[in-house]
PDB file as gemmi writes it, atoms N, CA and C in Angstrom:
CRYST1    1.000    1.000    1.000  90.00  90.00  90.00 P 1                      
ATOM      1  N   UNK A   1      28.668  10.739 115.461  1.00  0.00           N  
ATOM      2  CA  UNK A   1      27.720  11.661 113.916  1.00  0.00           C  
ATOM      3  C   UNK A   1      27.235  12.658 114.670  1.00  0.00           C  
ATOM      4  N   UNK A   2      27.110  13.982 113.984  1.00  0.00           N  
ATOM      5  CA  UNK A   2      26.014  15.291 113.967  1.00  0.00           C  
ATOM      6  C   UNK A   2      24.750  14.490 113.299  1.00  0.00           C  
ATOM      7  N   UNK A   3      23.362  15.193 114.516  1.00  0.00           N  
ATOM      8  CA  UNK A   3      22.409  14.787 114.499  1.00  0.00           C  
ATOM      9  C   UNK A   3      21.708  15.344 113.280  1.00  0.00           C  
ATOM     10  N   UNK A   4      21.091  15.155 112.278  1.00  0.00           N  
ATOM     11  CA  UNK A   4      20.823  15.880 111.195  1.00  0.00           C  
ATOM     12  C   UNK A   4      19.124  16.761 111.550  1.00  0.00           C  
ATOM     13  N   UNK A   5      19.059  17.564 111.735  1.00  0.00           N  
ATOM     14  CA  UNK A   5      18.051  18.799 111.613  1.00  0.00           C  
ATOM     15  C   UNK A   5      17.026  18.725 110.902  1.00  0.00           C  
ATOM     16  N   UNK A   6      15.647  18.566 110.146  1.00  0.00           N  
ATOM     17  CA  UNK A   6      15.411  18.839 109.409  1.00  0.00           C  
ATOM     18  C   UNK A   6      13.721  19.653 109.723  1.00  0.00           C  
ATOM     19  N   UNK A   7      13.640  20.129 108.470  1.00  0.00           N  
ATOM     20  CA  UNK A   7      12.481  20.968 108.823  1.00  0.00           C  
ATOM     21  C   UNK A   7      10.926  20.484 107.505  1.00  0.00           C  
ATOM     22  N   UNK A   8      10.055  20.196 107.712  1.00  0.00           N  
ATOM     23  CA  UNK A   8       9.064  19.712 107.406  1.00  0.00           C  
ATOM     24  C   UNK A   8       8.060  20.996 106.189  1.00  0.00           C  
ATOM     25  N   UNK A   9       7.746  20.779 105.375  1.00  0.00           N  
ATOM     26  CA  UNK A   9       6.866  21.838 105.222  1.00  0.00           C  
ATOM     27  C   UNK A   9       6.063  21.206 104.280  1.00  0.00           C  
ATOM     28  N   UNK A  10       4.604  21.124 104.749  1.00  0.00           N  
ATOM     29  CA  UNK A  10       3.319  20.920 104.181  1.00  0.00           C  
ATOM     30  C   UNK A  10       3.393  19.473 105.733  1.00  0.00           C  
ATOM     31  N   UNK A  11       1.998  20.001 106.222  1.00  0.00           N  
ATOM     32  CA  UNK A  11       1.814  18.976 107.037  1.00  0.00           C  
ATOM     33  C   UNK A  11       0.572  18.230 107.029  1.00  0.00           C  
ATOM     34  N   UNK A  12      -0.352  17.650 105.355  1.00  0.00           N  
ATOM     35  CA  UNK A  12      -0.715  16.989 105.358  1.00  0.00           C  
ATOM     36  C   UNK A  12      -0.080  15.685 105.722  1.00  0.00           C  
ATOM     37  N   UNK A  13      -1.360  14.769 105.079  1.00  0.00           N  
ATOM     38  CA  UNK A  13      -0.875  13.404 105.442  1.00  0.00           C  
ATOM     39  C   UNK A  13       0.482  12.467 105.136  1.00  0.00           C  
ATOM     40  N   UNK A  14       0.711  13.013 103.323  1.00  0.00           N  
ATOM     41  CA  UNK A  14       2.096  12.532 103.385  1.00  0.00           C  
ATOM     42  C   UNK A  14       2.778  13.369 104.281  1.00  0.00           C  
ATOM     43  N   UNK A  15       3.227  14.571 104.257  1.00  0.00           N  
ATOM     44  CA  UNK A  15       3.697  15.467 105.535  1.00  0.00           C  
ATOM     45  C   UNK A  15       4.363  14.451 106.849  1.00  0.00           C  
ATOM     46  N   UNK A  16       2.886  14.576 107.676  1.00  0.00           N  
ATOM     47  CA  UNK A  16       2.745  12.962 108.431  1.00  0.00           C  
ATOM     48  C   UNK A  16       3.047  12.179 108.733  1.00  0.00           C  
ATOM     49  N   UNK A  17       3.608  11.577 107.742  1.00  0.00           N  
ATOM     50  CA  UNK A  17       4.093  10.143 107.439  1.00  0.00           C  
ATOM     51  C   UNK A  17       5.592  10.274 107.309  1.00  0.00           C  
ATOM     52  N   UNK A  18       5.860  11.789 106.976  1.00  0.00           N  
ATOM     53  CA  UNK A  18       7.216  11.469 106.835  1.00  0.00           C  
ATOM     54  C   UNK A  18       7.739  11.669 108.173  1.00  0.00           C  
ATOM     55  N   UNK A  19       7.125  12.420 109.172  1.00  0.00           N  
ATOM     56  CA  UNK A  19       7.923  13.304 110.086  1.00  0.00           C  
ATOM     57  C   UNK A  19       7.226  12.011 111.319  1.00  0.00           C  
ATOM     58  N   UNK A  20       6.946  10.797 110.918  1.00  0.00           N  
ATOM     59  CA  UNK A  20       6.132   9.795 111.928  1.00  0.00           C  
ATOM     60  C   UNK A  20       7.574   8.682 110.988  1.00  0.00           C  
ATOM     61  N   UNK A  21       7.942   8.362 110.226  1.00  0.00           N  
ATOM     62  CA  UNK A  21       9.057   7.609 110.031  1.00  0.00           C  
ATOM     63  C   UNK A  21      10.345   8.198 110.448  1.00  0.00           C  
ATOM     64  N   UNK A  22      10.482   9.639 110.200  1.00  0.00           N  
ATOM     65  CA  UNK A  22      11.862   9.852 110.470  1.00  0.00           C  
ATOM     66  C   UNK A  22      11.951  10.324 111.976  1.00  0.00           C  
ATOM     67  N   UNK A  23      10.923  10.583 112.971  1.00  0.00           N  
ATOM     68  CA  UNK A  23      10.570  10.099 114.440  1.00  0.00           C  
ATOM     69  C   UNK A  23      11.025   8.903 114.692  1.00  0.00           C  
ATOM     70  N   UNK A  24      10.229   8.184 114.814  1.00  0.00           N  
ATOM     71  CA  UNK A  24      10.407   6.338 114.992  1.00  0.00           C  
ATOM     72  C   UNK A  24      11.552   5.717 114.123  1.00  0.00           C  
ATOM     73  N   UNK A  25      11.908   5.835 113.107  1.00  0.00           N  
ATOM     74  CA  UNK A  25      12.802   5.197 112.583  1.00  0.00           C  
ATOM     75  C   UNK A  25      14.482   5.783 112.103  1.00  0.00           C  
ATOM     76  N   UNK A  26      14.883   6.807 111.967  1.00  0.00           N  
ATOM     77  CA  UNK A  26      16.055   7.777 111.328  1.00  0.00           C  
ATOM     78  C   UNK A  26      16.531   7.814 112.575  1.00  0.00           C  
ATOM     79  N   UNK A  27      17.452   7.071 112.922  1.00  0.00           N  
ATOM     80  CA  UNK A  27      18.575   7.699 114.116  1.00  0.00           C  
ATOM     81  C   UNK A  27      19.470   8.884 113.479  1.00  0.00           C  
ATOM     82  N   UNK A  28      19.423   9.350 114.152  1.00  0.00           N  
ATOM     83  CA  UNK A  28      20.690  10.292 113.500  1.00  0.00           C  
ATOM     84  C   UNK A  28      20.486  11.773 112.774  1.00  0.00           C  
ATOM     85  N   UNK A  29      18.594  11.665 113.205  1.00  0.00           N  
ATOM     86  CA  UNK A  29      17.806  12.646 112.530  1.00  0.00           C  
ATOM     87  C   UNK A  29      16.488  13.171 113.421  1.00  0.00           C  
ATOM     88  N   UNK A  30      15.774  14.278 113.381  1.00  0.00           N  
ATOM     89  CA  UNK A  30      15.664  14.901 114.036  1.00  0.00           C  
ATOM     90  C   UNK A  30      14.691  15.690 113.529  1.00  0.00           C  
ATOM     91  N   UNK A  31      13.394  15.922 112.658  1.00  0.00           N  
ATOM     92  CA  UNK A  31      12.329  17.261 112.449  1.00  0.00           C  
ATOM     93  C   UNK A  31      12.696  18.348 114.459  1.00  0.00           C  
ATOM     94  N   UNK A  32      12.683  19.421 113.198  1.00  0.00           N  
ATOM     95  CA  UNK A  32      13.144  19.856 114.434  1.00  0.00           C  
ATOM     96  C   UNK A  32      12.074  21.247 114.418  1.00  0.00           C  
ATOM     97  N   UNK A  33      11.261  21.306 113.421  1.00  0.00           N  
ATOM     98  CA  UNK A  33      10.943  22.409 112.814  1.00  0.00           C  
ATOM     99  C   UNK A  33       9.468  22.248 111.721  1.00  0.00           C  
ATOM    100  N   UNK A  34       8.474  22.147 111.312  1.00  0.00           N  
ATOM    101  CA  UNK A  34       7.319  22.580 110.341  1.00  0.00           C  
ATOM    102  C   UNK A  34       6.547  23.873 110.501  1.00  0.00           C  
ATOM    103  N   UNK A  35       5.812  23.639 108.332  1.00  0.00           N  
ATOM    104  CA  UNK A  35       5.474  24.918 108.248  1.00  0.00           C  
ATOM    105  C   UNK A  35       3.974  24.035 107.408  1.00  0.00           C  
ATOM    106  N   UNK A  36       3.339  24.872 107.676  1.00  0.00           N  
ATOM    107  CA  UNK A  36       1.962  24.579 106.686  1.00  0.00           C  
ATOM    108  C   UNK A  36       1.004  25.664 106.921  1.00  0.00           C  
ATOM    109  N   UNK A  37       0.184  25.859 105.233  1.00  0.00           N  
ATOM    110  CA  UNK A  37      -0.758  27.065 105.312  1.00  0.00           C  
ATOM    111  C   UNK A  37      -1.205  27.264 106.210  1.00  0.00           C  
ATOM    112  N   UNK A  38      -1.901  26.088 106.812  1.00  0.00           N  
ATOM    113  CA  UNK A  38      -2.516  26.598 108.341  1.00  0.00           C  
ATOM    114  C   UNK A  38      -2.187  26.240 108.832  1.00  0.00           C  
ATOM    115  N   UNK A  39      -2.813  25.967 110.418  1.00  0.00           N  
ATOM    116  CA  UNK A  39      -1.676  26.326 111.848  1.00  0.00           C  
ATOM    117  C   UNK A  39      -2.056  25.302 112.270  1.00  0.00           C  
ATOM    118  N   UNK A  40      -3.314  24.795 112.263  1.00  0.00           N  
ATOM    119  CA  UNK A  40      -3.792  23.209 113.161  1.00  0.00           C  
ATOM    120  C   UNK A  40      -2.773  22.173 112.925  1.00  0.00           C  
ATOM    121  N   UNK A  41      -3.148  21.752 111.144  1.00  0.00           N  
ATOM    122  CA  UNK A  41      -2.340  20.879 111.204  1.00  0.00           C  
ATOM    123  C   UNK A  41      -1.059  21.396 111.234  1.00  0.00           C  
ATOM    124  N   UNK A  42      -0.352  22.127 111.064  1.00  0.00           N  
ATOM    125  CA  UNK A  42       0.801  22.307 111.590  1.00  0.00           C  
ATOM    126  C   UNK A  42       1.358  22.238 113.048  1.00  0.00           C  
ATOM    127  N   UNK A  43       0.828  22.802 113.913  1.00  0.00           N  
ATOM    128  CA  UNK A  43       0.596  22.039 115.246  1.00  0.00           C  
ATOM    129  C   UNK A  43       0.376  20.986 115.465  1.00  0.00           C  
ATOM    130  N   UNK A  44      -0.990  19.659 114.537  1.00  0.00           N  
ATOM    131  CA  UNK A  44      -0.703  19.087 115.316  1.00  0.00           C  
ATOM    132  C   UNK A  44       0.294  17.837 114.854  1.00  0.00           C  
ATOM    133  N   UNK A  45       0.617  18.069 113.862  1.00  0.00           N  
ATOM    134  CA  UNK A  45       2.384  17.323 113.087  1.00  0.00           C  
ATOM    135  C   UNK A  45       3.646  17.353 113.779  1.00  0.00           C  
ATOM    136  N   UNK A  46       3.852  18.717 114.378  1.00  0.00           N  
ATOM    137  CA  UNK A  46       4.626  19.060 115.518  1.00  0.00           C  
ATOM    138  C   UNK A  46       4.519  18.542 117.015  1.00  0.00           C  
ATOM    139  N   UNK A  47       3.162  18.108 117.373  1.00  0.00           N  
ATOM    140  CA  UNK A  47       2.989  17.430 118.158  1.00  0.00           C  
ATOM    141  C   UNK A  47       3.300  15.850 118.092  1.00  0.00           C  
ATOM    142  N   UNK A  48       3.685  15.752 117.442  1.00  0.00           N  
ATOM    143  CA  UNK A  48       4.068  14.630 117.237  1.00  0.00           C  
ATOM    144  C   UNK A  48       5.467  14.059 117.566  1.00  0.00           C  
ATOM    145  N   UNK A  49       6.465  15.209 117.588  1.00  0.00           N  
ATOM    146  CA  UNK A  49       7.905  14.948 117.440  1.00  0.00           C  
ATOM    147  C   UNK A  49       8.440  16.070 118.182  1.00  0.00           C  
ATOM    148  N   UNK A  50       7.240  17.110 119.093  1.00  0.00           N  
ATOM    149  CA  UNK A  50       7.797  17.746 119.362  1.00  0.00           C  
ATOM    150  C   UNK A  50       8.913  19.160 118.915  1.00  0.00           C  
ATOM    151  N   UNK A  51       8.527  18.793 117.146  1.00  0.00           N  
ATOM    152  CA  UNK A  51       8.903  20.104 116.640  1.00  0.00           C  
ATOM    153  C   UNK A  51       8.181  21.971 116.907  1.00  0.00           C  
ATOM    154  N   UNK A  52       8.657  22.942 116.304  1.00  0.00           N  
ATOM    155  CA  UNK A  52       8.010  23.770 116.750  1.00  0.00           C  
ATOM    156  C   UNK A  52       7.180  24.372 115.319  1.00  0.00           C  
ATOM    157  N   UNK A  53       6.158  25.038 115.628  1.00  0.00           N  
ATOM    158  CA  UNK A  53       5.405  25.652 114.063  1.00  0.00           C  
ATOM    159  C   UNK A  53       6.277  26.823 113.684  1.00  0.00           C  
ATOM    160  N   UNK A  54       6.507  26.388 112.362  1.00  0.00           N  
ATOM    161  CA  UNK A  54       7.038  28.203 111.852  1.00  0.00           C  
ATOM    162  C   UNK A  54       5.985  28.914 111.202  1.00  0.00           C  
ATOM    163  N   UNK A  55       6.213  30.131 111.287  1.00  0.00           N  
ATOM    164  CA  UNK A  55       4.754  31.169 110.129  1.00  0.00           C  
ATOM    165  C   UNK A  55       5.588  30.932 108.861  1.00  0.00           C  
ATOM    166  N   UNK A  56       5.535  30.112 108.105  1.00  0.00           N  
ATOM    167  CA  UNK A  56       5.619  30.468 106.688  1.00  0.00           C  
ATOM    168  C   UNK A  56       6.907  29.575 105.886  1.00  0.00           C  
ATOM    169  N   UNK A  57       6.501  29.369 105.151  1.00  0.00           N  
ATOM    170  CA  UNK A  57       8.342  28.482 104.508  1.00  0.00           C  
ATOM    171  C   UNK A  57       9.131  29.293 104.669  1.00  0.00           C  
ATOM    172  N   UNK A  58       9.302  30.345 104.183  1.00  0.00           N  
ATOM    173  CA  UNK A  58      10.583  31.326 104.410  1.00  0.00           C  
ATOM    174  C   UNK A  58      11.385  31.326 106.033  1.00  0.00           C  
ATOM    175  N   UNK A  59      10.482  31.861 106.668  1.00  0.00           N  
ATOM    176  CA  UNK A  59      11.206  30.905 108.710  1.00  0.00           C  
ATOM    177  C   UNK A  59      11.398  29.882 108.418  1.00  0.00           C  
ATOM    178  N   UNK A  60      11.325  28.586 108.258  1.00  0.00           N  
ATOM    179  CA  UNK A  60      11.325  27.425 107.732  1.00  0.00           C  
ATOM    180  C   UNK A  60      12.714  27.244 107.489  1.00  0.00           C  
ATOM    181  N   UNK A  61      13.138  27.532 105.861  1.00  0.00           N  
ATOM    182  CA  UNK A  61      14.428  27.641 105.169  1.00  0.00           C  
ATOM    183  C   UNK A  61      15.280  28.554 106.068  1.00  0.00           C  
ATOM    184  N   UNK A  62      14.867  29.283 106.799  1.00  0.00           N  
ATOM    185  CA  UNK A  62      15.649  30.555 107.102  1.00  0.00           C  
ATOM    186  C   UNK A  62      16.108  30.298 108.592  1.00  0.00           C  
ATOM    187  N   UNK A  63      15.715  28.524 109.287  1.00  0.00           N  
ATOM    188  CA  UNK A  63      15.764  28.130 110.003  1.00  0.00           C  
ATOM    189  C   UNK A  63      17.196  28.051 110.570  1.00  0.00           C  
ATOM    190  N   UNK A  64      17.719  28.775 111.635  1.00  0.00           N  
ATOM    191  CA  UNK A  64      19.675  28.244 111.589  1.00  0.00           C  
ATOM    192  C   UNK A  64      18.921  27.066 112.495  1.00  0.00           C  
ATOM    193  N   UNK A  65      18.525  26.134 113.137  1.00  0.00           N  
ATOM    194  CA  UNK A  65      18.590  24.662 112.767  1.00  0.00           C  
ATOM    195  C   UNK A  65      17.978  23.713 112.149  1.00  0.00           C  
ATOM    196  N   UNK A  66      18.204  23.930 110.777  1.00  0.00           N  
ATOM    197  CA  UNK A  66      16.987  23.478 109.957  1.00  0.00           C  
ATOM    198  C   UNK A  66      18.622  22.880 109.116  1.00  0.00           C  
ATOM    199  N   UNK A  67      19.193  21.292 108.683  1.00  0.00           N  
ATOM    200  CA  UNK A  67      20.145  21.378 107.971  1.00  0.00           C  
ATOM    201  C   UNK A  67      18.883  20.857 106.416  1.00  0.00           C  
ATOM    202  N   UNK A  68      18.309  20.366 106.651  1.00  0.00           N  
ATOM    203  CA  UNK A  68      17.565  19.897 104.907  1.00  0.00           C  
ATOM    204  C   UNK A  68      15.748  19.977 105.832  1.00  0.00           C  
ATOM    205  N   UNK A  69      15.245  20.057 104.196  1.00  0.00           N  
ATOM    206  CA  UNK A  69      13.480  20.180 103.988  1.00  0.00           C  
ATOM    207  C   UNK A  69      13.508  18.951 103.451  1.00  0.00           C  
ATOM    208  N   UNK A  70      12.511  18.794 104.103  1.00  0.00           N  
ATOM    209  CA  UNK A  70      11.149  17.804 103.346  1.00  0.00           C  
ATOM    210  C   UNK A  70      10.404  18.176 103.053  1.00  0.00           C  
ATOM    211  N   UNK A  71       9.914  18.704 101.683  1.00  0.00           N  
ATOM    212  CA  UNK A  71       9.067  18.824 100.726  1.00  0.00           C  
ATOM    213  C   UNK A  71       7.894  18.493 100.707  1.00  0.00           C  
ATOM    214  N   UNK A  72       6.595  18.129 101.256  1.00  0.00           N  
ATOM    215  CA  UNK A  72       5.233  17.897 101.118  1.00  0.00           C  
ATOM    216  C   UNK A  72       4.232  18.322 100.830  1.00  0.00           C  
ATOM    217  N   UNK A  73       4.333  19.944 100.321  1.00  0.00           N  
ATOM    218  CA  UNK A  73       3.552  20.818 100.698  1.00  0.00           C  
ATOM    219  C   UNK A  73       2.541  20.580  98.651  1.00  0.00           C  
ATOM    220  N   UNK A  74       1.580  20.818  98.390  1.00  0.00           N  
ATOM    221  CA  UNK A  74       0.861  21.137  97.247  1.00  0.00           C  
ATOM    222  C   UNK A  74       1.771  20.717  96.233  1.00  0.00           C  
ATOM    223  N   UNK A  75       1.449  20.351  95.493  1.00  0.00           N  
ATOM    224  CA  UNK A  75       2.470  20.429  93.374  1.00  0.00           C  
ATOM    225  C   UNK A  75       2.821  21.107  93.157  1.00  0.00           C  
ATOM    226  N   UNK A  76       2.091  22.243  93.699  1.00  0.00           N  
ATOM    227  CA  UNK A  76       1.902  24.168  92.799  1.00  0.00           C  
ATOM    228  C   UNK A  76       3.343  24.478  93.472  1.00  0.00           C  
ATOM    229  N   UNK A  77       3.669  23.864  94.347  1.00  0.00           N  
ATOM    230  CA  UNK A  77       4.270  24.612  95.676  1.00  0.00           C  
ATOM    231  C   UNK A  77       6.524  24.297  95.291  1.00  0.00           C  
ATOM    232  N   UNK A  78       6.104  22.445  94.850  1.00  0.00           N  
ATOM    233  CA  UNK A  78       7.140  22.502  94.816  1.00  0.00           C  
ATOM    234  C   UNK A  78       8.611  23.025  93.801  1.00  0.00           C  
ATOM    235  N   UNK A  79       8.647  23.799  92.534  1.00  0.00           N  
ATOM    236  CA  UNK A  79       9.824  24.358  92.265  1.00  0.00           C  
ATOM    237  C   UNK A  79      10.263  25.239  92.869  1.00  0.00           C  
ATOM    238  N   UNK A  80       9.129  26.327  93.130  1.00  0.00           N  
ATOM    239  CA  UNK A  80       9.440  27.309  93.883  1.00  0.00           C  
ATOM    240  C   UNK A  80      10.429  27.327  95.418  1.00  0.00           C  
ATOM    241  N   UNK A  81      10.004  26.289  96.181  1.00  0.00           N  
ATOM    242  CA  UNK A  81      10.527  25.791  96.987  1.00  0.00           C  
ATOM    243  C   UNK A  81      11.800  25.393  96.856  1.00  0.00           C  
ATOM    244  N   UNK A  82      11.408  24.090  96.174  1.00  0.00           N  
ATOM    245  CA  UNK A  82      12.968  23.510  96.121  1.00  0.00           C  
ATOM    246  C   UNK A  82      14.041  24.409  95.169  1.00  0.00           C  
ATOM    247  N   UNK A  83      13.746  25.455  94.604  1.00  0.00           N  
ATOM    248  CA  UNK A  83      14.670  26.356  94.493  1.00  0.00           C  
ATOM    249  C   UNK A  83      15.297  27.226  94.979  1.00  0.00           C  
ATOM    250  N   UNK A  84      14.562  27.215  96.062  1.00  0.00           N  
ATOM    251  CA  UNK A  84      14.527  28.590  97.206  1.00  0.00           C  
ATOM    252  C   UNK A  84      15.706  27.225  98.435  1.00  0.00           C  
ATOM    253  N   UNK A  85      15.590  26.375  98.816  1.00  0.00           N  
ATOM    254  CA  UNK A  85      15.891  25.651  99.286  1.00  0.00           C  
ATOM    255  C   UNK A  85      17.886  25.091  98.713  1.00  0.00           C  
ATOM    256  N   UNK A  86      17.710  25.089  97.744  1.00  0.00           N  
ATOM    257  CA  UNK A  86      19.093  25.135  96.915  1.00  0.00           C  
ATOM    258  C   UNK A  86      19.874  26.389  96.980  1.00  0.00           C  
ATOM    259  N   UNK A  87      19.150  27.251  96.959  1.00  0.00           N  
ATOM    260  CA  UNK A  87      20.035  29.023  96.802  1.00  0.00           C  
ATOM    261  C   UNK A  87      20.251  29.122  98.533  1.00  0.00           C  
ATOM    262  N   UNK A  88      19.493  28.590  99.398  1.00  0.00           N  
ATOM    263  CA  UNK A  88      19.269  28.168 100.737  1.00  0.00           C  
ATOM    264  C   UNK A  88      21.112  26.975 101.047  1.00  0.00           C  
ATOM    265  N   UNK A  89      21.439  26.710 100.900  1.00  0.00           N  
ATOM    266  CA  UNK A  89      22.226  25.143 100.295  1.00  0.00           C  
ATOM    267  C   UNK A  89      21.842  24.336 101.339  1.00  0.00           C  
ATOM    268  N   UNK A  90      20.389  24.478 101.323  1.00  0.00           N  
ATOM    269  CA  UNK A  90      19.507  23.379 102.175  1.00  0.00           C  
ATOM    270  C   UNK A  90      19.941  22.037 101.684  1.00  0.00           C  
ATOM    271  N   UNK A  91      20.062  20.594 102.300  1.00  0.00           N  
ATOM    272  CA  UNK A  91      19.595  18.934 101.545  1.00  0.00           C  
ATOM    273  C   UNK A  91      18.010  19.126 101.774  1.00  0.00           C  
ATOM    274  N   UNK A  92      17.946  18.388 100.670  1.00  0.00           N  
ATOM    275  CA  UNK A  92      16.362  18.397 100.040  1.00  0.00           C  
ATOM    276  C   UNK A  92      15.684  17.227 100.039  1.00  0.00           C  
ATOM    277  N   UNK A  93      14.905  16.460 100.104  1.00  0.00           N  
ATOM    278  CA  UNK A  93      14.034  15.537 100.311  1.00  0.00           C  
ATOM    279  C   UNK A  93      12.623  16.006  99.846  1.00  0.00           C  
ATOM    280  N   UNK A  94      12.136  15.889  98.039  1.00  0.00           N  
ATOM    281  CA  UNK A  94      10.935  16.700  97.901  1.00  0.00           C  
ATOM    282  C   UNK A  94       9.911  15.838  97.647  1.00  0.00           C  
ATOM    283  N   UNK A  95       8.873  15.168  97.400  1.00  0.00           N  
ATOM    284  CA  UNK A  95       7.896  14.411  97.381  1.00  0.00           C  
ATOM    285  C   UNK A  95       8.008  14.520  95.925  1.00  0.00           C  
ATOM    286  N   UNK A  96       7.164  13.812  95.169  1.00  0.00           N  
ATOM    287  CA  UNK A  96       6.570  13.953  93.432  1.00  0.00           C  
ATOM    288  C   UNK A  96       5.254  14.381  93.704  1.00  0.00           C  
ATOM    289  N   UNK A  97       6.019  15.305  92.770  1.00  0.00           N  
ATOM    290  CA  UNK A  97       6.081  15.763  91.596  1.00  0.00           C  
ATOM    291  C   UNK A  97       7.493  16.649  91.827  1.00  0.00           C  
ATOM    292  N   UNK A  98       8.860  16.685  91.029  1.00  0.00           N  
ATOM    293  CA  UNK A  98       9.756  17.426  91.255  1.00  0.00           C  
ATOM    294  C   UNK A  98       9.207  18.658  91.427  1.00  0.00           C  
ATOM    295  N   UNK A  99       8.074  19.018  90.424  1.00  0.00           N  
ATOM    296  CA  UNK A  99       7.523  20.050  89.376  1.00  0.00           C  
ATOM    297  C   UNK A  99       6.697  19.613  88.665  1.00  0.00           C  
ATOM    298  N   UNK A 100       5.439  20.699  88.319  1.00  0.00           N  
ATOM    299  CA  UNK A 100       4.862  20.344  87.581  1.00  0.00           C  
ATOM    300  C   UNK A 100       4.722  20.712  86.281  1.00  0.00           C  
ATOM    301  N   UNK A 101       6.014  20.900  85.672  1.00  0.00           N  
ATOM    302  CA  UNK A 101       6.350  20.739  84.284  1.00  0.00           C  
ATOM    303  C   UNK A 101       7.884  20.139  84.050  1.00  0.00           C  
ATOM    304  N   UNK A 102       7.887  20.053  82.838  1.00  0.00           N  
ATOM    305  CA  UNK A 102       9.218  19.729  82.483  1.00  0.00           C  
ATOM    306  C   UNK A 102      10.708  20.998  82.227  1.00  0.00           C  
ATOM    307  N   UNK A 103       9.830  22.031  81.925  1.00  0.00           N  
ATOM    308  CA  UNK A 103      10.899  22.668  82.428  1.00  0.00           C  
ATOM    309  C   UNK A 103      11.309  23.507  83.801  1.00  0.00           C  
ATOM    310  N   UNK A 104      10.216  22.917  84.932  1.00  0.00           N  
ATOM    311  CA  UNK A 104      10.347  23.344  85.954  1.00  0.00           C  
ATOM    312  C   UNK A 104      11.298  22.398  86.423  1.00  0.00           C  
ATOM    313  N   UNK A 105      11.139  20.948  85.984  1.00  0.00           N  
ATOM    314  CA  UNK A 105      12.427  20.059  86.356  1.00  0.00           C  
ATOM    315  C   UNK A 105      13.704  20.263  85.580  1.00  0.00           C  
ATOM    316  N   UNK A 106      13.814  21.485  85.037  1.00  0.00           N  
ATOM    317  CA  UNK A 106      14.854  20.699  84.563  1.00  0.00           C  
ATOM    318  C   UNK A 106      15.807  22.386  85.704  1.00  0.00           C  
ATOM    319  N   UNK A 107      14.918  23.553  85.287  1.00  0.00           N  
ATOM    320  CA  UNK A 107      15.044  24.367  85.799  1.00  0.00           C  
ATOM    321  C   UNK A 107      15.988  24.566  87.919  1.00  0.00           C  
ATOM    322  N   UNK A 108      15.044  23.065  88.433  1.00  0.00           N  
ATOM    323  CA  UNK A 108      15.788  22.509  89.145  1.00  0.00           C  
ATOM    324  C   UNK A 108      17.111  22.100  89.003  1.00  0.00           C  
ATOM    325  N   UNK A 109      17.266  20.544  88.240  1.00  0.00           N  
ATOM    326  CA  UNK A 109      18.187  20.413  88.067  1.00  0.00           C  
ATOM    327  C   UNK A 109      18.994  21.121  87.468  1.00  0.00           C  
ATOM    328  N   UNK A 110      19.105  22.540  87.126  1.00  0.00           N  
ATOM    329  CA  UNK A 110      20.635  23.143  86.107  1.00  0.00           C  
ATOM    330  C   UNK A 110      20.802  24.078  87.985  1.00  0.00           C  
ATOM    331  N   UNK A 111      19.677  24.107  88.695  1.00  0.00           N  
ATOM    332  CA  UNK A 111      19.865  24.812  89.546  1.00  0.00           C  
ATOM    333  C   UNK A 111      20.668  24.025  90.577  1.00  0.00           C  
ATOM    334  N   UNK A 112      20.900  22.867  90.851  1.00  0.00           N  
ATOM    335  CA  UNK A 112      21.423  21.333  91.183  1.00  0.00           C  
ATOM    336  C   UNK A 112      22.477  21.743  91.068  1.00  0.00           C  
ATOM    337  N   UNK A 113      23.091  21.429  89.771  1.00  0.00           N  
ATOM    338  CA  UNK A 113      24.051  21.265  88.541  1.00  0.00           C  
ATOM    339  C   UNK A 113      24.926  22.384  89.564  1.00  0.00           C  
ATOM    340  N   UNK A 114      24.666  23.740  89.374  1.00  0.00           N  
ATOM    341  CA  UNK A 114      25.042  24.557  89.574  1.00  0.00           C  
ATOM    342  C   UNK A 114      25.351  25.343  91.444  1.00  0.00           C  
ATOM    343  N   UNK A 115      24.574  24.363  91.770  1.00  0.00           N  
ATOM    344  CA  UNK A 115      25.547  24.628  93.377  1.00  0.00           C  
ATOM    345  C   UNK A 115      26.346  23.570  93.819  1.00  0.00           C  
ATOM    346  N   UNK A 116      26.378  22.107  92.565  1.00  0.00           N  
ATOM    347  CA  UNK A 116      27.715  21.834  93.014  1.00  0.00           C  
ATOM    348  C   UNK A 116      26.925  20.484  93.908  1.00  0.00           C  
TER     349      UNK A 116                                                      
END                                                                             
């Protein structure tokens, strides 16, 4: 079985919880990179699992060793980040809410359906 390489955007408490859970309990998965608006929390979160810190979501999204994205950033960024990850063909786990409006959620569902 190939290992799933995961990037985490958002390194607040929820992001750190997901990093710990993946690192400690998910065989076949590894956090390879993290990104956050603030460098210090990103570095602390990355140290939990030996991941590197990427400078921004775009760098995380396009990193060749990131197969899936865990989105734990502030809610107002979810829609944009999920849509970008779909466009890049990444697997996605997004903390709630998926988007902050019903229209945003519909855009995401439509993009996912188009992407197959």
